[in-house]
N, C-alpha and C positions, 0 to 999 in steps of 0.2 A: 527619573529623578524623584527622590522620595518626598513630596510633599503632597498637602491635600488639596482638595479643588473647592474648599470653602471661600465662598465669596465675603467680601467686606463692604460695609455700607456704614455711612456716617450718620448716627442716630442723633447725635447731640444736636439741639436747635442751634440756628445760625446765631453768631455772635453779633453783639451790637457794639463793638470797640470803636475808639476814634480813630480816624483816618490815619494817623501817625502810628497805629498800633501794627506790627507786624503781621500779616495774615498767616493764620495757622491752621493747618488741616489735619496736624498729627502731634498730639501732646507729648510733652517729654516722658510720661507713664505709658505712652504708647495707645492712647484712645483717638480714634479718629473722630473729628469734629466737622462742623461745616461753617462757613462764612459767606454771607450773602455777596460780599465784594468779589469772591472767586468761586463760583458755583464748580464743584468738581465731584465724581463719582470714585472713590478708591477703586471699585471693581474695574476701572478702566485703565488700570495699571498691572504690571505683573511685579507685585509686592517682592515675591521670593527673589526674582531675578534682580531687582534693585537693590535688596540686601547683598546679594552675592557681588554685584558691583562694588559696594561700598566696602566689603570686607577685603576684596583683592587689592583694591585700590590703596587701602590702608596699609595692606601688607607690602605693597610695592613701596609706599612711603617709609614704612619702619626698616626695610631691607636697604633702602637707598642710604638712610641715615647712618646704619650701622657700616655700610661700605666706606662711606666718607670718614667716619671714626677711625677705620682700619687704614686708611690711607689710598683707599681705591678710587674715590673720587674727590675732586677739589673742593667742591661745595654742594650744597643741595638746601633747595627751598622747600621746606615741609608743607604739607596741606592738611595736617592732622587737625580734625575738627571742622574741615570744610568739605568732607565727603559729600553730604547730602545735597549742598548747593551744585556743586559740579555734577554729580550723576544725574540729580533731578533736572537741571538744564539740558545736558547732553542728551538724555533719552527723549528729549522733546525734538530733537533733530531729525530731519530726514536727510536720506544719503546724499542728495544733490546741494543741501545747505553748505556753506561755508562757515569754517569757524576762525577766528583770529584770537590766539591765546596770549596771556602773558607769559610768565615763566615758571607758574605754579599749578597749571591745569593739567595735572597728571592723571586725575580721574576722567576729564574729558577726552584726553588722548587714549586713555583706555577704551572708553566708548565707542571712539571712533576707528577702533581697531589698529592703532599704533602700536607697534613693537616696543615694549617697555625698555628694552636694551637700547633703543634708539635715543630715548630719553637720558639713559645713563651716559651714553657716549658723549653727549654735549657736556655733561659736567665731570667727566673724566678727561676731556681735551682731545679726544680721537676724533672730533668732527667739529665743524663749525656750524652745521645744521642738522644733519642727521635723517632727514627724510625729505621726500618730495611731496610737497603740500597738496599736489594735484592726485597723489595715490589715494588719500581718504578724506579730501576736502578739510584738512587741518593745517594751518598754516604753520610756520616755524616759530618757536617761542621768541618772544620779544622781550629784551632785557632793559630798553630804553622806556622808562615809565610813560605810559599814555600813548606810545608812538601807534601801537596796534589798533587805535581807535579811528586813525585817520585811514590807515590801509583799509580797515573794514568799510569804511564810507566809500573810499575809492573803488573798492571792489563792487559795493553795492550799486555805485553809479555805472559800473560796467554791466551789471545785469539789465539795468534799464535802458541804457544807451547802445548796447552791442547785443543785438537779440541772436546774432549767429554766433558768437564768441564761446570761449569755452566756460564762461560762466553759467551758460544755460544749456549747452549741449548735453549734458547728462541729467536734465531735469525732466521729470514725468510730465505726462500731459495733464495731470490732474492737478499740480501744483507748480507755480514757479519757485526758484529757489530764494532763500533768503540768506541773511548774513547774521551770526551770532558774535558779538565782541566781547570779550571778557576784560574785567579791569578791576582794580582794587581801589579801597577808598582813598588812597594816596594819589592815584592818578586823576582824580577830580581836581587837584590844585594846578594840574598842567594845562598849558595853554593848548597843546594838541587835542586834549578831551574836549575843551570848550568848544573849539573849531570844529571837531567831528559833530558834537551836538547840533550846532548852527547849520552845518551843511545838510545833514541828514533830515532835519526839521523841515528848512525852506525848500528842499527838493522831494520831501516825502519818499525818501529812500528806505527800501526794504532792509532794514537792519535793525537788530536788538541790541541793546547795551545791558549785559549782565554784571553788575557790580557786586562782587563780593565784599562786603564791609565788615571786615574782620577787626576793625576797630583800632587798629594799629598800622601806621605806616612807619615800619622798623619802630622807632622808639617814640614816635610822634602819635598821642590819641587824636581820634576822629574830632574831638573837641576843639582843637586848635586849627581845624580847617573850616568848620562850619558850625553853625548854632541850631541848625534844621537838619532833619533826616535828608539822607541822600535822595530818596524818591521825591520829597518835596521840592528838592532844587530842579527838578525837571522842568515845573511850569515855567521857570524863568526863561526856558529855551523853547516854550511851546510844545513840548512832547508829553505824552502821558508818563506818570510815574507810578510804580506800585512797590509796595513794601511787603517783603514775606519774610518768615522765620527761616533763616538761611540752614538751620539745623533739621528742618522738616523737607524731607526728599519729596513729599506729596506736594507741598505748596510750591516749591521750586519747580518740579514738572508741571504743574498745572498752569503757573504764571508763564513760564516760559513757551509753553505749547500755545497758549492763546496768543502770546505777543508775536510768535512767529507767524501764526496764522493770519494775524492782523498784517504783518508785513507782506507776506505773500500775497495777498488780496488787495494790496494797493492802499491799505490804511496807515502805511508810514513807520516810524520808528517807535520804540517804546524803552523806556529805563526801567530795569528791574533792580532793586535794592535787595540783596539777599543779606539779612541782618545776622551775623555768625560771629565766629570768633577763632583766632589763630592759636591753637592752643600751644603749638612749639614755638620756638623762636623764630624771627623773620628768616634766617638761614641758619646753617651750622657755624657760621662765623658769629653769630650774634647771641648776646646774653640776656635774654628777656628779663631774668630775675631783677636785673639792674633798674627797671623801669615800670614793672607790674608787679601786683599784689598779689599774695597767695590767696587770698580769700576770693579774688575775682576769678582766678584759675578753677579754684573748687567749684564756684557757682556755675561755671561754663561745663565743667567735666560732668555735672548732674543733667545737661541737656545734650548729652552725647548723641549724635545721629544715629549712630548704630544700635546703641542700646534701645532707643525708642522704637526703632522699626522691628527689632528682634522681639521686644515685649508684644508689640502689637500682633505679629506673625504667632507667636505662641497663644495669645490670649484669643484669638480669632480661629486658631486652628488652621491657618493658611500655610503654616510649614510645621513638619515635626521634627523630632530629634535626630531621626536619620538624616534629615536634609542639611542640619546644622553641622553634623558630624561631617558630611560630605563636604561641604564648604571649607571647614577647617583643614579637611586633609587636602584638598585642592591648593588652598592658600599654602601649605608647607611644600607642596611638590613646586608649586609656582616659585616659591622664595629660593629654593634650591637650585632650581634651574636658572633664575635671574642671576644669582651670585656668580655662577659659573660661566655663564654668557658675557657678564660685565667683564670679569677678569680676561676672558678671551678675546676681547675686542682688539682688533689690529691696531698697531702703531700707524699713525697717519705718516705718508710721504711729506717730507718738509716744502716740497713743491706746491703741495695742494692749494694753500692760501692764495698764491700767486695765480695758479691756473684757474682757479674758480671765482676770481674778483669780478671778471667781465665774461661775458659770453665768447669773446675773441681777445687773445693777449694782445695787449697794448705795446709799443715800443719800450715806453719807459718801464713797464713791469717786467719785461724781457729782461732788461738791463739789471733791474732789481733782483731778480731771480738769479741771474748769473753771479752777481756779487754774494748773494745769499749762498749758493752752492760752494762758490769758493772758500766763504768763511768757514763753511761747515767740514770741507774738506781739510783747511788748515788746522781745525781743531783735531781732528782724526789723527793728522800727523804728529801731533804734540802729545796727545794721549796714547797713541798706539793702539793696535787692534783690539786688545784687551778693555779699553776704556781707561786704563791707568797713565799717568803722565811718564813719558820716556825720561 
């Protein structure tokens, strides 16, 4: 892979920012800086690999939006602008750790090795899940806001209380597994999230809550939910809170790596706030121009996470033009294959929702399934084999 072996170090003196200011280790122009609140050596991260992750994740997002506009997907929740938060957090995980996502963690899914076509199937309607969470320790997408935080806490309780269960069977001898739960700022107003914080703290569970504060819960700004930063709210539940620049992949990596280490070694939970921005609409069914100002969007475009890491790699000689060309070529090939595989996803059997509701079919579901099949057969009789009405 054509990249240089130059190492990066943060030469700028440590900041003296107020505790509410997000910790930043990589500035928008691409300069590595230090912050005494979160010591980290950039040489401890594979920066070209992080850049590749972000480029391919953004291309996945771009192609999915195009597919939705072409009628191939019913809906798509974009992550545009949040790539650094997701890639940084995901690359701090160990294989034995368990992830509980929302419905927007496409970059985390990529880092866990999940087939991107599985994500598209969920929004195409060819599956109600798409993958087995145990295969890559990445739980199913959760559409109910905040519900995954309690699922994560329950799994963390299993790690502590069931030492012979599946939660720890794959753990290495060097470290016990931890749990990483993703949530958006809107989930902070849900009762499930507050309950999860309380349970995790009072029982000192090995779980990290990673909040991507993209500042908009659909059309509701964060200011209508709270008058203080997300990380500051952690103190009310008795757990540590840390606020990082969510467009800075190094800060997100460093904060999550430290929090997961704390969790694995019995130090309890942490709440991380990645202060970022959702540059696209909430979903493809939303129109963000109705509630956001153009000036705000331009301001955040100048803080783009890919652009700042690209600038850093160029200025430090950590990657050359051949490497960037290789990544662009890989992204193009990836996109072409993804489009083809999306369109080739098989139509689901109408019986699947009934057959997979429970491990074993109940009598009531059997009755409903028989009625459903009879109904579909009657429609076929009316329309005829070609699908046209007889």
